[in-house]
C-alpha positions in Angstrom: 15.6 -35.5 8.3 16.3 -31.8 8.7 14.4 -31.1 5.5 11.2 -32.7 7.0 11.7 -30.9 10.2 12.0 -27.5 8.4 8.9 -28.4 6.3 6.8 -29.2 9.4 8.0 -26.1 11.2 7.1 -23.9 8.2 3.7 -25.5 8.1 3.2 -24.9 11.8 4.3 -21.3 11.4 1.7 -20.8 8.7 -1.0 -22.2 11.0 0.2 -19.8 13.8 0.2 -16.8 11.4 -3.3 -17.8 10.1 -4.5 -17.8 13.7 -3.0 -14.4 14.5 -4.3 -12.6 11.4 -8.1 -12.5 11.2 -8.3 -12.3 7.4 -6.2 -15.5 6.8 -7.8 -18.9 6.8 -5.9 -22.2 6.6 -8.2 -25.2 7.0 -5.7 -27.7 8.4 -2.2 -29.0 8.8 -2.2 -30.9 5.5 -3.2 -27.7 3.7 -0.4 -25.9 5.4 2.1 -28.6 4.3 0.9 -28.4 0.8 1.1 -24.6 1.0 4.7 -24.8 1.9 5.4 -26.7 -1.3 3.4 -24.2 -3.4 5.3 -21.3 -1.8 8.5 -23.0 -2.7 7.5 -23.6 -6.3 6.2 -20.0 -6.7 9.3 -18.6 -5.1 11.5 -20.6 -7.4 9.6 -19.9 -10.6 7.5 -16.7 -10.6 9.3 -14.6 -7.9 12.6 -14.2 -9.9 10.6 -13.1 -12.9 8.6 -10.6 -10.9 11.8 -9.3 -9.3 13.4 -8.8 -12.7 10.3 -7.0 -14.1 10.1 -4.7 -11.1 13.9 -4.1 -10.8 13.7 -0.3 -11.3 11.0 0.3 -8.7 12.8 -2.2 -6.4 16.0 -0.1 -6.7 14.1 3.1 -6.1 12.6 1.7 -3.0 15.9 0.2 -1.8 14.5 -3.3 -1.9 11.3 -2.6 0.0 9.1 -3.4 -3.0 10.2 -7.0 -2.5 7.6 -7.2 0.3 4.9 -6.3 -2.2 6.1 -9.1 -4.5 6.0 -11.5 -1.5 2.4 -10.4 -0.9 1.6 -11.1 -4.6 3.1 -14.5 -4.2 0.9 -15.2 -1.2 -2.2 -14.0 -3.1 -1.3 -16.3 -6.0 -0.9 -19.2 -3.6 -4.4 -18.5 -2.2 -5.8 -18.8 -5.7 -4.0 -22.2 -6.2 -4.5 -23.9 -2.9 -8.0 -24.8 -1.7 -8.4 -24.3 2.0 -6.2 -21.2 2.1 -7.9 -17.9 1.9 -6.6 -14.3 2.2 -8.9 -11.5 2.9 -7.2 -8.9 0.8 -3.8 -7.4 -0.1 -3.1 -6.0 3.3 -3.7 -9.4 4.9 -1.4 -11.0 2.3 1.3 -8.3 3.0 1.1 -8.9 6.7 1.1 -12.6 6.3 4.2 -12.6 4.1 6.0 -10.2 6.4 5.4 -12.3 9.5 6.2 -15.5 7.6 9.6 -14.0 6.5 10.4 -13.1 10.1 9.5 -16.6 11.3 11.5 -18.3 8.6 14.5 -16.1 9.3 14.4 -16.9 13.0 14.1 -20.6 12.3 17.0 -20.4 9.8 19.2 -18.7 12.4 18.3 -21.5 14.9 19.1 -24.2 12.5 22.3 -22.6 11.5 23.3 -22.3 15.1 22.7 -26.0 15.6 24.7 -27.0 12.5 27.8 -25.1 13.7 27.7 -26.7 17.2 28.0 -30.2 15.6 31.3 -29.5 13.9 
């Protein structure tokens, strides 16, 4: 049940971010739900490979290059998902940055609720 709630909250956060950033278009809630799945698949398969290939520059930038990799993942998702459009690299960078912040906040909230049950 918590999985479905996290999935729906992630989709809602994608819709909110798309509303906030003028260069990002998400056509509907179902597109956002599908986009969450695609982000999960890309983060599980392609992101580790990109992190490994860019390890030297990631070390030199103290991990900040990971934000660029996140933007690349967002741009890849925009190529794969119809109904999701990004207006350029800066919009993808901003989208991924805000999405990471939203997901971190929700993760803290869910972790706080899990500890209160035990």
